[in-house]
C-alpha positions as CSV (number, residue, x, y, z in Angstrom):
1,M,89.8,74.7,125.9
2,H,89.5,76.5,129.2
3,L,93.1,77.4,129.1
4,A,92.8,78.7,125.5
5,R,89.9,80.9,126.6
6,D,91.9,82.2,129.6
7,I,94.9,83.0,127.4
8,A,92.7,84.7,124.7
9,Q,91.0,86.8,127.5
10,E,94.4,87.7,129.0
11,I,95.7,88.9,125.6
12,Y,92.6,91.0,125.1
13,D,92.4,92.4,128.6
14,S,96.1,93.4,128.6
15,G,95.8,95.3,125.4
16,M,98.4,93.3,123.5
17,K,98.5,94.2,119.8
18,P,99.4,92.0,116.8
19,G,103.1,91.5,116.8
20,D,103.6,91.9,120.5
21,R,105.4,89.0,122.2
22,Y,103.3,86.8,124.5
23,R,104.8,85.3,127.7
24,S,107.6,82.8,127.6
25,E,106.6,79.2,128.2
26,A,108.1,79.3,131.7
27,E,106.0,82.5,132.5
28,A,102.8,81.0,131.1
29,L,103.3,77.7,133.0
30,A,103.8,79.6,136.2
31,L,100.9,81.9,135.7
32,H,98.3,79.2,134.7
33,G,99.6,76.3,136.7
34,V,99.2,73.7,134.0
35,S,101.4,71.1,132.3
36,R,103.6,71.9,129.4
37,G,101.5,69.6,127.2
38,A,98.2,71.4,128.1
39,L,99.8,74.8,127.4
40,R,101.2,73.8,124.1
41,E,97.9,72.3,123.0
42,A,96.0,75.5,124.0
43,L,98.5,77.6,122.1
44,R,98.2,75.4,119.1
45,F,94.5,75.8,119.1
46,L,94.8,79.6,119.3
47,Q,97.4,79.5,116.5
48,I,94.9,77.7,114.2
49,Q,92.4,80.5,115.1
50,G,94.9,83.2,114.2
51,V,95.0,84.6,117.7
52,I,98.8,83.9,118.1
53,K,101.7,83.1,115.9
54,I,104.5,80.7,117.0
55,K,107.9,81.3,115.5
56,S,110.8,79.0,115.8
57,G,114.6,79.6,115.5
58,P,116.5,82.8,116.6
59,G,114.0,85.4,117.8
60,G,111.3,82.8,118.0
61,G,108.6,82.6,120.5
62,T,104.9,83.2,120.8
63,Y,103.5,86.4,119.3
64,V,100.1,87.9,119.2
65,G,98.3,87.6,115.9
66,K,95.0,88.9,114.5
67,P,92.3,86.5,113.4
68,N,90.9,87.4,110.0
69,W,88.2,86.2,107.6
70,E,90.3,83.3,106.4
71,E,90.1,81.7,109.9
72,L,86.3,82.3,110.0
73,A,85.9,80.8,106.5
74,S,87.9,77.7,107.5
75,T,85.7,77.2,110.6
76,L,82.5,77.8,108.7
77,A,83.6,75.3,106.0
78,L,84.0,72.6,108.6
79,V,80.7,73.4,110.4
80,L,78.8,73.7,107.1
81,Q,80.1,70.5,105.6
82,F,78.8,68.5,108.6
83,S,75.5,70.4,108.3
84,G,75.1,69.3,104.7
85,A,75.1,72.8,103.4
86,T,75.5,73.2,99.6
87,I,77.3,75.8,97.6
88,E,73.8,77.0,96.4
89,S,72.7,77.5,100.0
90,L,75.7,79.9,100.5
91,M,74.6,81.8,97.4
92,I,71.1,82.1,98.7
93,A,72.4,83.3,102.0
94,R,74.5,85.9,100.2
95,S,71.5,87.1,98.2
96,A,69.6,87.8,101.5
97,L,72.6,89.4,103.2
98,E,74.4,91.5,100.6
99,P,71.7,94.1,99.5
100,G,71.6,95.2,103.1
101,L,75.3,95.2,103.4
102,V,75.8,97.6,100.4
103,A,73.1,99.9,101.8
104,L,75.0,100.1,105.0
105,A,78.2,100.8,103.1
106,A,76.5,103.6,101.3
107,R,75.7,105.2,104.6
108,H,79.2,104.9,106.1
109,A,81.7,104.9,103.2
110,T,84.4,107.5,103.4
111,A,86.3,109.2,100.5
112,D,89.2,106.8,101.1
113,D,86.8,103.8,100.9
114,C,85.5,105.0,97.6
115,D,89.0,105.6,96.2
116,L,89.8,101.9,97.0
117,M,86.7,100.8,95.3
118,A,87.3,103.0,92.3
119,R,90.8,101.6,91.8
120,A,89.6,98.0,92.1
121,I,86.8,98.7,89.6
122,E,89.4,100.1,87.2
123,D,91.6,97.1,87.6
124,M,88.7,94.7,87.0
125,G,88.1,96.4,83.7
126,V,91.7,96.2,82.6
127,A,91.9,92.5,83.6
128,I,88.6,91.2,82.1
129,G,90.5,88.7,79.9
130,D,92.9,87.6,82.7
131,Y,90.9,85.7,85.3
132,P,93.5,85.6,88.1
133,A,94.1,89.3,87.9
134,Y,90.4,90.0,87.5
135,Y,89.6,87.9,90.6
136,R,92.2,89.7,92.7
137,A,90.6,93.1,91.8
138,Y,87.1,91.7,92.3
139,S,88.0,90.6,95.8
140,R,89.6,93.9,96.6
141,F,86.4,95.7,95.5
142,W,84.0,93.6,97.6
143,N,86.4,93.6,100.6
144,A,86.4,97.4,100.4
145,V,82.6,97.5,100.3
146,A,82.4,95.2,103.3
147,D,85.0,97.3,105.2
148,A,82.9,100.4,104.4
149,T,80.0,99.1,106.5
150,R,82.1,99.7,109.6
151,N,80.5,96.6,111.0
152,P,83.1,94.0,112.2
153,L,80.9,91.0,111.6
154,L,80.1,92.0,108.0
155,E,83.7,92.9,107.4
156,M,84.7,89.3,108.2
157,L,81.6,87.4,107.1
158,A,81.2,88.8,103.6
159,P,84.6,87.8,102.3
160,A,84.4,84.4,104.1
161,L,81.1,83.5,102.4
162,R,82.4,84.7,99.1
163,R,85.5,82.6,99.5
164,L,83.5,79.5,100.5
165,T,81.2,80.0,97.4
166,R,84.3,80.0,95.2
167,S,85.4,76.7,96.7
168,G,82.8,75.1,94.4
169,G,85.2,75.5,91.6
170,M,83.1,77.9,89.5
171,V,85.1,80.0,87.1
172,P,82.9,82.5,85.2
173,D,83.7,83.1,81.5
174,E,84.6,86.5,80.1
175,P,81.1,87.6,79.0
176,Y,79.9,86.9,82.6
177,R,82.8,89.0,84.0
178,V,81.8,91.9,81.8
179,R,78.2,91.7,83.2
180,A,79.5,91.4,86.7
181,L,81.7,94.5,86.2
182,K,78.7,96.5,84.9
183,H,76.7,95.6,88.0
184,A,79.6,96.3,90.3
185,R,79.9,99.8,88.8
186,S,76.2,100.4,89.5
187,V,76.7,99.3,93.1
188,F,79.7,101.6,93.4
189,D,78.0,104.6,91.9
190,A,75.2,104.3,94.4
191,I,77.7,103.9,97.3
192,R,79.7,106.9,96.2
193,D,76.5,109.0,95.9
194,R,75.4,107.8,99.4
195,D,72.3,106.4,97.9
196,A,71.6,103.5,100.2
197,E,68.3,102.5,98.6
198,G,69.9,102.7,95.1
199,A,72.8,100.5,96.3
200,R,70.3,98.0,97.8
201,R,68.4,97.8,94.5
202,A,71.6,97.5,92.4
203,M,72.9,94.7,94.6
204,A,69.6,92.9,94.6
205,E,69.6,92.9,90.8
206,L,73.2,91.7,90.9
207,V,72.6,88.7,93.2
208,E,69.4,87.7,91.5
209,G,71.3,87.5,88.2
210,Y,74.2,85.8,89.9
211,L,71.9,83.0,91.2
212,H,70.2,82.6,87.9
213,D,73.5,82.4,85.9
214,M,75.2,80.1,88.3
215,R,72.3,77.7,88.3
216,A,72.4,77.7,84.5
217,L,76.1,77.6,84.0
218,F,77.3,75.4,87.0
219,S,74.3,73.2,87.8
220,N,76.6,70.4,89.0
221,E,78.9,72.5,91.0
222,I,76.3,74.4,93.0
223,V,74.7,71.3,94.5
224,R,78.0,70.1,95.9
225,T,78.2,70.1,99.7
226,V,80.6,72.7,101.1
227,S,83.8,70.9,101.9
228,F,86.5,71.7,104.4
229,A,89.0,69.9,102.1
230,D,88.2,72.4,99.3
231,F,89.0,75.4,101.4
232,D,92.6,76.1,100.6
233,P,93.7,79.7,100.4
234,E,96.8,78.6,98.4
235,L,94.4,77.8,95.5
236,D,93.4,81.5,95.2
237,P,94.8,83.2,92.1
238,R,97.9,85.2,93.0
């Protein structure tokens, strides 16, 4: 772990960017003065965290990566499982967090941000009857909202919590999707108008209704403990 921290700090301090090639194994061994086994274990840990990518074959080697919200969600799933956190506890946390998040987005959103949100809203409407397509557009919309906050923690945390909530296996029906789209439009309108308080109110109404509906529709699912085993990005609709 000390070696992994040293390598991560070296990558950061040197200004390496995603896609840049890291040192060869021989160079890293000479620099850090460690065994090959220790180096490989440290690199494997950093690979799991998304800091590096290890490629095999011609042109292979160790390359700099960029950790994203999926790595954060994976780590949170493991930590929360052994804390006994339920899906409902994630939903409650989101209800406390997200009204403030959208208010921040309303203060900082650019025209490009709003264009991304508008396209996602339009795609959600077109895909109401097709859940995989709807969920892809839904995710794009809320990711764009989180990005508009210009806050690195919220940009990562918001999609991570949303993905972990979805690991409970709850698939809303079409009438619910229609209601969710209506609320999302209200949030978007307030963000576009730079109305932070209006965005906060719209989001508070959305999350309050979300909690009520999920408790009514998925009473068994929401009391499940968050499970690392359930966090599998490959299960997301493509």
